[in-house]
C-alpha positions in Angstrom: -30.3 -1.4 18.4 -26.7 -1.0 19.6 -25.8 2.2 21.4 -22.9 4.3 20.1 -20.8 3.3 23.1 -21.1 -0.4 22.2 -20.1 0.2 18.5 -17.4 2.8 19.2 -14.3 2.0 17.2 -11.0 2.4 19.0 -8.5 1.9 16.2 -8.1 3.3 12.7 -5.6 3.4 9.9 -3.0 6.1 9.4 -2.2 6.6 5.7 1.3 7.9 4.9 0.9 8.1 1.2 0.2 6.5 -2.1 3.2 4.8 -3.8 3.9 2.4 -6.7 2.6 -1.1 -5.9 6.0 -2.7 -6.1 7.4 -0.6 -3.2 9.0 -2.6 -0.4 9.1 -1.3 3.2 12.1 -2.1 5.3 11.5 -4.8 8.0 12.5 -2.3 10.7 10.3 0.5 9.5 8.1 2.0 12.1 5.4 4.6 11.7 3.5 7.1 13.9 3.3 5.8 17.5 5.7 3.0 16.6 3.1 1.4 14.4 3.9 -1.5 12.1 3.8 -0.2 8.5 1.9 -2.2 5.9 1.6 -2.0 2.2 -2.0 -2.3 0.8 -2.0 -2.7 -3.0 -4.6 -2.1 -5.6 -3.5 -2.6 -9.2 -0.5 -0.5 -9.9 -0.6 1.6 -6.7 -0.4 1.0 -3.0 -1.0 2.8 0.3 1.5 2.8 3.1 -0.5 2.5 6.3 -0.3 1.6 10.0 -2.8 1.0 12.8 -3.4 3.8 15.3 -5.6 4.5 18.3 -8.4 6.9 17.4 -8.1 8.3 20.9 -4.6 9.5 20.3 -4.0 13.1 19.2 -1.9 13.5 16.1 0.6 16.2 15.1 3.3 16.0 17.8 6.9 16.6 16.5 7.6 12.8 16.8 4.6 12.0 14.6 5.8 14.4 11.9 9.3 12.9 12.0 8.0 9.3 11.8 5.8 10.3 8.8 8.7 12.0 7.0 11.2 9.3 7.8 9.0 6.6 6.4 8.4 8.4 3.2 
C-alpha cells in the first residue's frame, strides 16, 4: 500500500467562477499566481479554472486582484 507521502498531490485547480459555455477568455488572460486560464465546459455552462500549487497560500492582495480582473 502506498504511503500518503508517495501519493501527495502537489497541484490543484483554482475555480474562478461558472459562466456560460460560449465564453471566450482573452489569450493574454492570467489568473492567480500567473496561472494559465482554461475554460472547462459541460452542456450550457463552463468553469473558468487554472492550475495552482496546493502548497501555496491563497488570499494575498494580488490573488484577489487577479481573480477580480479575470471575472
